[in-house]
C-alpha positions as CSV (number, residue, x, y, z in Angstrom):
1,X,-12.2,44.4,-2.5
2,X,-11.2,48.1,-1.5
3,X,-10.4,48.4,2.3
4,X,-13.2,49.7,4.4
5,X,-12.2,53.3,5.7
6,X,-13.6,55.7,8.4
7,X,-12.9,59.3,9.3
8,X,-11.6,60.3,13.0
9,X,-9.4,62.8,14.7
10,X,-5.8,62.4,15.3
11,X,-5.2,63.8,18.8
12,X,-1.4,63.4,19.4
13,X,1.7,61.3,18.3
14,X,3.8,59.2,20.8
15,X,7.2,58.0,19.8
16,X,7.9,54.2,20.6
17,X,11.4,52.4,20.9
18,X,11.6,49.0,19.5
19,X,14.3,46.4,20.4
20,X,16.5,47.5,17.7
21,X,16.4,51.3,18.9
22,X,14.3,52.3,15.9
23,X,11.8,55.0,17.1
24,X,8.4,54.6,15.5
25,X,5.7,57.3,15.3
26,X,2.2,56.3,16.5
27,X,-1.0,58.3,16.0
28,X,-3.3,58.5,18.9
29,X,-6.9,58.7,17.5
30,X,-10.2,59.6,19.0
31,X,-11.6,56.0,19.1
32,X,-13.5,54.8,16.0
33,X,-15.4,51.7,14.9
34,X,-13.8,50.2,11.6
35,X,-14.2,46.6,10.2
36,X,-15.2,44.7,13.3
37,X,-13.2,46.5,15.9
38,X,-12.5,49.9,17.5
39,X,-9.2,51.8,16.4
40,X,-7.5,54.2,18.7
41,X,-4.0,53.9,17.5
42,X,-2.3,53.7,13.9
43,X,1.2,53.4,13.1
44,X,2.9,56.0,11.2
45,X,5.8,54.1,10.1
46,X,8.6,56.8,10.3
47,X,9.1,60.7,10.2
48,X,9.2,60.6,6.3
49,X,5.8,59.1,6.1
50,X,4.2,62.0,8.1
51,X,6.2,64.5,5.8
52,X,4.7,62.9,2.7
53,X,1.3,62.8,4.0
54,X,1.7,66.3,5.3
55,X,0.2,65.3,8.8
56,X,-0.6,67.8,11.7
57,X,-1.5,67.3,15.2
58,X,-5.5,67.4,15.1
59,X,-6.1,66.6,11.6
60,X,-9.2,64.7,10.4
61,X,-7.7,61.7,8.8
62,X,-8.9,58.8,7.0
63,X,-7.9,55.3,8.4
64,X,-8.2,52.0,6.9
65,X,-7.0,48.4,7.9
66,X,-4.3,47.2,5.8
67,X,-5.1,43.6,4.8
68,X,-8.0,44.2,7.1
69,X,-5.8,43.8,10.0
70,X,-3.6,46.9,10.7
71,X,-5.0,50.3,11.1
72,X,-3.1,52.9,9.0
73,X,-3.6,56.5,8.0
74,X,-4.4,57.0,4.5
75,X,-4.5,60.7,4.3
76,X,-5.5,63.8,6.2
77,X,-8.6,65.9,5.3
78,X,-6.8,69.2,4.8
79,X,-10.1,71.1,4.3
80,X,-11.0,70.3,7.8
81,X,-7.7,71.5,9.2
82,X,-7.8,74.2,11.7
83,X,-5.5,77.4,11.2
84,X,-3.5,77.0,13.9
85,X,-3.0,73.3,13.3
86,X,0.6,72.0,15.0
87,X,3.2,70.5,12.7
88,X,4.5,67.0,13.8
89,X,8.1,67.3,14.8
90,X,10.5,64.4,15.0
91,X,12.2,64.0,18.6
92,X,15.8,64.6,19.0
93,X,16.1,62.6,22.1
94,X,14.7,59.2,23.0
95,X,11.3,59.6,24.7
96,X,12.6,56.7,27.2
97,X,16.3,57.2,28.1
98,X,16.7,60.7,26.6
99,X,19.8,59.9,24.7
100,X,20.4,61.8,21.4
101,X,18.8,60.1,18.7
102,X,20.5,59.5,15.0
103,X,19.3,59.0,11.8
104,X,21.6,56.3,9.6
105,X,22.4,57.2,6.3
106,X,20.1,55.5,3.4
107,X,17.5,54.6,6.2
108,X,14.1,56.2,7.1
109,X,13.9,55.6,10.7
110,X,15.9,57.2,13.4
111,X,17.5,55.4,16.2
112,X,18.2,55.6,19.9
113,X,21.7,53.8,20.1
114,X,21.7,53.4,23.9
115,X,21.8,49.6,24.0
116,X,20.7,49.9,27.7
117,X,17.6,52.0,27.2
118,X,14.8,50.3,29.1
119,X,12.3,50.1,26.0
120,X,15.0,48.4,24.1
121,X,15.8,45.9,26.6
122,X,12.3,45.2,27.3
123,X,11.5,44.7,23.9
124,X,14.5,42.7,23.0
125,X,13.5,40.3,26.0
126,X,9.9,40.2,24.8
127,X,11.2,38.7,21.4
128,X,13.5,36.4,22.9
129,X,10.7,34.5,25.1
130,X,8.1,34.9,22.5
131,X,6.5,31.7,21.1
132,X,8.1,31.8,17.8
133,X,11.5,32.1,19.4
134,X,12.3,30.6,22.8
135,X,8.6,30.0,23.6
136,X,8.8,30.9,27.4
137,X,5.5,30.2,28.7
138,X,4.6,32.7,31.4
139,X,7.1,35.3,30.6
140,X,4.8,37.7,28.6
141,X,5.4,41.3,28.1
142,X,3.7,42.6,31.5
143,X,5.7,40.3,33.5
144,X,9.1,41.3,31.5
145,X,8.3,44.8,32.3
146,X,8.0,44.4,36.0
147,X,11.2,42.4,36.2
148,X,13.0,45.1,34.3
149,X,11.5,47.8,36.4
150,X,12.7,45.8,39.5
151,X,16.2,45.2,38.2
152,X,15.9,41.3,37.8
153,X,16.3,41.3,33.9
154,X,18.7,43.2,31.9
155,X,19.9,40.8,29.3
156,X,18.7,37.2,28.0
157,X,21.5,35.6,30.5
158,X,19.5,36.8,33.4
159,X,16.3,35.0,32.3
160,X,18.5,31.8,33.0
161,X,19.6,33.0,36.5
162,X,16.2,33.8,37.7
163,X,16.1,30.0,39.3
164,X,18.6,31.6,41.8
165,X,16.4,34.5,42.5
166,X,13.6,32.4,43.4
167,X,12.8,33.7,47.2
168,X,12.7,37.2,45.5
169,X,9.9,36.2,43.0
170,X,7.9,34.5,45.7
171,X,7.8,37.6,47.6
172,X,6.1,39.4,44.5
173,X,2.4,40.2,44.5
174,X,0.5,37.7,42.4
175,X,3.6,35.3,42.3
176,X,2.9,32.2,44.4
177,X,4.9,28.9,44.6
178,X,3.0,27.1,41.7
179,X,3.3,30.2,39.1
180,X,7.0,30.6,40.0
181,X,7.8,27.0,39.7
182,X,5.8,26.9,36.3
183,X,8.0,29.9,35.1
184,X,11.2,28.5,36.1
185,X,10.2,25.1,34.6
186,X,9.2,27.1,31.2
187,X,12.6,28.9,31.4
188,X,14.5,25.4,31.9
189,X,12.5,23.8,28.8
190,X,13.2,26.6,26.7
191,X,17.0,25.3,26.3
192,X,15.8,22.5,24.4
193,X,14.7,24.9,21.6
194,X,16.5,24.1,18.4
195,X,19.2,26.3,17.0
196,X,17.3,28.2,14.5
197,X,14.6,29.4,17.0
198,X,17.6,30.7,19.3
199,X,19.2,32.5,16.3
200,X,15.9,34.3,15.6
201,X,15.4,34.8,19.2
202,X,18.7,36.8,19.6
203,X,17.1,39.8,17.7
204,X,19.8,40.2,15.2
205,X,18.6,42.7,12.7
206,X,17.0,41.6,9.4
207,X,17.1,37.7,10.7
208,X,13.6,36.6,10.7
209,X,12.5,32.9,11.5
210,X,12.6,32.0,7.8
211,X,16.2,33.5,7.3
212,X,17.3,31.6,10.6
213,X,16.2,28.2,9.5
214,X,18.1,28.6,6.1
215,X,21.3,29.8,8.0
216,X,21.4,27.2,10.5
217,X,20.8,24.6,8.0
218,X,23.9,25.7,6.0
219,X,26.5,26.5,8.8
220,X,25.1,24.0,11.4
221,X,27.1,25.4,14.5
222,X,27.5,28.8,15.8
223,X,31.0,28.6,15.7
224,X,31.1,28.1,12.1
225,X,28.6,30.8,11.5
226,X,30.5,33.6,13.7
227,X,33.8,33.3,11.3
228,X,31.9,33.1,8.3
229,X,32.1,36.0,5.8
230,X,29.4,38.1,4.1
231,X,29.9,36.3,0.8
232,X,29.7,32.9,2.5
233,X,26.3,34.0,4.3
234,X,24.8,35.6,1.2
235,X,25.3,32.8,-1.0
236,X,22.6,30.8,0.8
237,X,19.6,31.1,-1.3
238,X,16.9,33.9,-0.6
239,X,19.6,35.5,1.9
240,X,20.6,38.9,0.7
241,X,23.4,41.4,1.7
242,X,21.4,43.0,4.1
243,X,21.1,40.0,6.3
244,X,24.8,38.8,5.7
245,X,26.3,42.3,6.6
246,X,24.1,42.5,9.7
247,X,25.2,38.9,10.8
248,X,28.8,39.8,10.3
249,X,28.5,43.1,12.0
250,X,26.7,41.3,15.2
251,X,29.4,38.8,15.4
252,X,32.0,41.4,15.1
253,X,30.7,42.7,18.4
254,X,32.6,41.8,21.5
255,X,29.4,42.1,23.6
256,X,27.3,39.8,21.6
257,X,30.0,37.2,21.6
258,X,30.4,37.3,25.2
259,X,26.7,37.0,25.5
260,X,26.6,33.8,23.3
261,X,29.3,32.3,25.4
262,X,27.1,33.2,28.7
263,X,24.2,31.4,26.8
264,X,26.3,28.3,25.8
265,X,27.2,27.6,29.6
266,X,23.6,27.9,30.5
267,X,23.1,24.9,28.2
268,X,21.1,26.4,25.2
269,X,21.4,24.7,21.8
270,X,24.0,26.6,19.5
271,X,24.3,23.8,17.0
272,X,22.0,21.1,14.8
273,X,21.7,17.9,16.2
274,X,22.4,15.3,13.9
275,X,19.3,13.3,14.5
276,X,16.9,16.6,14.0
277,X,16.3,15.8,10.3
278,X,15.8,11.9,9.2
279,X,15.6,10.5,5.8
280,X,12.1,9.0,5.4
281,X,9.5,8.6,2.7
282,X,8.3,12.2,3.2
283,X,11.8,13.6,2.6
284,X,11.3,16.5,0.3
285,X,7.6,16.3,0.5
286,X,5.5,19.6,0.9
287,X,2.8,20.2,3.4
288,X,0.3,22.9,3.8
289,X,-1.7,23.2,7.3
290,X,-4.8,24.5,7.6
291,X,-7.8,24.8,10.1
292,X,-7.4,24.3,13.8
293,X,-5.3,21.6,14.9
294,X,-4.9,20.1,18.5
295,X,-1.4,21.1,18.6
296,X,0.5,24.3,17.8
297,X,1.1,24.7,14.2
298,X,4.9,25.4,14.7
299,X,5.0,21.9,16.5
300,X,3.2,20.2,13.8
301,X,5.7,21.9,11.1
302,X,8.7,21.1,13.3
303,X,7.4,16.9,13.2
304,X,7.3,17.5,9.5
305,X,10.7,19.1,9.1
306,X,12.1,16.4,11.5
307,X,11.3,13.9,9.1
308,X,12.5,15.7,5.9
309,X,9.5,17.2,4.7
310,X,8.6,21.0,4.3
311,X,5.8,23.3,5.1
312,X,4.7,25.8,2.5
313,X,2.0,28.7,2.8
314,X,-0.3,27.8,-0.3
315,X,-1.9,25.0,-2.0
316,X,-0.6,24.2,-5.5
317,X,-0.6,21.4,-8.2
318,X,3.0,20.7,-6.5
319,X,1.7,20.4,-2.9
320,X,2.0,16.8,-1.8
321,X,-0.3,16.9,1.4
322,X,-2.6,19.1,3.2
323,X,-3.1,18.5,6.8
324,X,-6.6,19.8,7.6
325,X,-7.8,20.6,11.1
326,X,-11.4,21.6,12.2
327,X,-12.9,24.5,10.3
328,X,-10.4,24.4,7.4
329,X,-11.4,26.8,4.6
330,X,-10.2,28.0,1.5
331,X,-6.7,25.9,1.4
332,X,-8.9,22.8,1.8
333,X,-11.2,23.6,-0.9
334,X,-8.3,24.4,-3.3
335,X,-6.7,21.0,-2.4
336,X,-9.9,19.1,-3.1
337,X,-10.2,20.7,-6.7
338,X,-6.7,20.0,-7.2
339,X,-6.7,16.5,-6.1
340,X,-4.2,16.8,-3.3
341,X,-3.7,14.3,-0.7
342,X,-5.7,15.4,2.3
343,X,-4.8,14.1,5.8
344,X,-6.7,14.6,8.9
345,X,-5.1,14.8,12.4
346,X,-5.2,10.9,13.1
347,X,-4.0,9.9,9.4
348,X,-1.1,12.4,10.0
349,X,-0.1,11.1,13.3
350,X,-0.4,7.7,12.0
351,X,1.9,8.6,9.0
352,X,4.5,10.4,11.5
353,X,4.6,7.3,13.7
354,X,5.2,5.2,10.9
355,X,8.3,7.0,10.0
C-alpha cells in the first residue's frame, strides 16, 4: 500500500552529531498527525539530500512514514514557497564543539573529527550501554548525558570505574542507595556479555550486530582480530571491504588499542568461550521467533545459538522450528500453512533443558 502522507511547514533545520562524528540535518516541523502519531521532526539524511529536493526554510513539505515508522520529507511544494524563502546552508563548524567540519572523499556526510566532542562521547556511550550491546540497565541516554556534563564519563572505561565514585553518585538528585547499587550491579553484570556483543558495543564504523557475530565466530579472540589483514576479514561470508578496512583502521589506532587493554583489565570478555556453543540435536537447525515471549528475544536467540541453532528472520519451507509467543501473527500463519514445527514457550524450554 502507498504510504500515508501529510503536509506541514518546515520551520528550521538542526544539525545533530552522531557517535561516529557524522553531522545529520533534521527538519523541525509544525506538528502534524500522520499514521497514528504526531510528527514534529524528520531526518534529512545529508546535505546532498537537501540539495536534491531543493528544500528551503519555511517550505510547505509533504511527509510520509518510511515503512510506516520513520518520518521523512518526500518533497517541498514549490508553489507555496514564499519569495524570500531562506536556502539551507551546510554548517562549517560543529554545532556542539565548534570544530571545523570535513567531508570525506566519496561520502555524502560531513564529519566532526574532534573525538572528544561531547555529542560524540555521549552517543558512543549510549550505544555501548544499549540493550543490543553491553545491556547496562539504568544507564540510559539521560543519565549518560548527566554524567558526561558532570565529567564522570568520558570513555567506556569510565563506566567501570563508577564503582569508585559511589559517594559522588549518592549525592546527585534522584540517586538513592538502591538506584546506585542497581546501576553498579548492572555495570558489573555487563562484563559477562559475550565477545560479539562487546565488539558491536565498541561502535566501530560499519560493524553492526550481525557482522560482529560473524567476525567473532571466525577469529575467536580480540588478539587474533587485531592482527588480521583486510583480506582475511573480507574473506568471511557477507563481510565486505568497508567493514574490513574499517576494522583494520580501528586497530591501527593506538588510542583504540589502549582502550581495549584497559577494558581487558576491567574483566570484559574479549574471546569466545569454548563452552559457548554446544553440539546438540538442534545444531544447524533454524528458528523463527514470533509473538511476545516471557524473556527478551535476544535471550531466547542466545539460548538457541548456544546449542548450535540459528535464528532467522522469516519463515520458509526450510525453517525447522517456529517459537510462538502470545499474539503471534503472520509468521505463525505461514508456519501452519508450510507445516513447520511450532513450539510454545513450555515446549521450547523442555527442548532446551533436554539438550
